[in-house]
C-alpha positions, -999 to +999 in steps of 0.1 A: -009-014-148+014+013-134+004+021-097-002+055-086+030+056-065+065+046-070+062+014-048+094-002-059+112+029-043+093+025-011+098-011-009+137-008-015+137+018+014+118-006+037+144-035+027+170-010+034+156-005+068+153-044+076+189-047+064+199-020+087+184-035+117+196-069+109+232-056+105+229-038+139+216-069+155+245-088+140+272-062+152+257-068+188+265-104+184+298-105+167+312-071+169+314-068+132+299-044+107+292-050+072+283-033+039+247-032+024+237-039-012+201-027-019+189-030-053+158-015-068+157-043-093+161-070-067+132-054-049+112-055-079+118-090-086+111-102-051+080-083-050+067-106-079+061-130-051+036-159-066+040-146-102+078-152-098+076-189-084+049-199-108+071-188-140+104-200-123+089-234-116+067-239-147+089-220-174+052-205-183+051-168-190+029-149-168-002-136-184-018-098-178-052-098-159-054-062-150-072-061-116-080-097-115-060-126-098-044-151-123-053-181-100-083-171-082-118-165-098-139-143-089-111-121-077-114-085-091-136-053-094-172-052-106-195-026-115-227-021-093-255+005-100-240+030-075-202+021-077-175-006-079-170-035-058-139-055-051-143-091-046-121-117-033-139-151-035-108-171-022-122-206-021-150-230-031-169-226+001-168-188-003-180-191-039-209-211-028-222-187-006-215-157-030-238-173-056-265-178-030-263-141-021-263-130-058-293-154-064-275-176-084-271-207-063-272-232-090-239-214-105-220-232-076-233-265-089-222-260-126-194-286-131-174-257-150-173-236-116-175-260-088-134-258-080-114-228-082-092-246-109-125-249-130-134-214-125-099-201-134-098-222-165-135-210-175-131-173-163-143-158-200-175-179-193-180-172-156-174-136-154-197-121-178-225-140-159-214-123-127-210-091-143-244-089-156-259-101-125-239-075-102-247-045-126-282-038-111-271-045-074-267-017-049-232-015-037-236-011+002-266-036+004-246-063-015-213-055+008-234-058+040-249-092+026-214-107+016-199-096+047-226-111+067-218-147+053-182-142+054-175-135+017-144-110+013-155-078-006-149-040-003-159-006-019-136+008-044-128+042-031-112+075-042-081+087-022-103+113-007-131+087+004-104+063+018-091+090+041-125+100+052-137+064+058-148+049+091-118+028+091-094+055+086-110+076+116-112+044+137-074+040+129-066+078+134-048+074+099-047+113+093-026+134+117-023+172+115-001+198+129-006+236+130+014+254+104+018+293+104+024+292+068-005+271+055-028+269+085-026+228+090-002+205+077-018+169+073-002+137+069-007+101+071+003+082+107+029+057+106+015+023+102+039+009+131+018+005+160+041-007+188+027-013+224+059-001+242+068+028+220+042+056+223+031+077+192+052+107+188+035+138+180+037+149+143+059+177+133+062+199+103+083+188+073+114+209+072+117+237+046+145+237+022+178+246+040+160+251+072+186+229+092+215+239+069+230+262+095+226+240+125+240+209+104+272+227+093+281+243+128+269+212+147+284+184+125+312+203+105+322+226+134+320+254+111+317+291+125+286+313+121+307+336+099+319+307+076+283+294+072+272+330+063+301+332+037+286+297+024+251+309+022+262+344+005+282+325-020+253+300-030+275+272-020+246+259+004+209+268+007+196+281+040+169+303+055+173+329+081+176+315+119+141+330+127+109+314+138+096+289+116+067+298+093 
């Protein structure tokens, strides 16, 4: 299934940053610079992680499981009476606790489902049983019970619900900056939290051509008149040097 964002583009950018930092560190040690070759395809292949390892070392083609996990069961989304729950029952002990919470303790004793290997092989038999049992459960009550016994689970949220969640509020995930043009511009805070590098106040993203004049004069040493000519000719885009709106 296609994700909602171009994550390979984002991952490639992150890979580029890591490579740049590594190259700078190498230069400090050796005095030598180097070329960097960052490929979208390389990033995509690398992100296959365990799927890549499974195929390369067994020769078997990876199957499609949608939101489920190829080698851990149950590890996917399930419908509740008032929402959807994401379960991540990662080992046999968690499965025993999970079965007790949903009122099916004997299910964990079934020889087909005692081990994760068995549950993976018998997923077509196990999942309908779980789906039927969870369909009538209230989401938040079930979540509270599972978390109390250490079974990983979470609520499937919309984007809006995620940004309004207790976790997002606790982590100050959303940052705001006043904007004369739109009132308030909101964005996502950087996930990099560093003890010795204080969080810089957010700024507005630049408008198209906002820094054209500054860049051409400071970096290319062009005169103000020459920049005006380029703007009039449409060679470059820019905005008047006035207070930002």
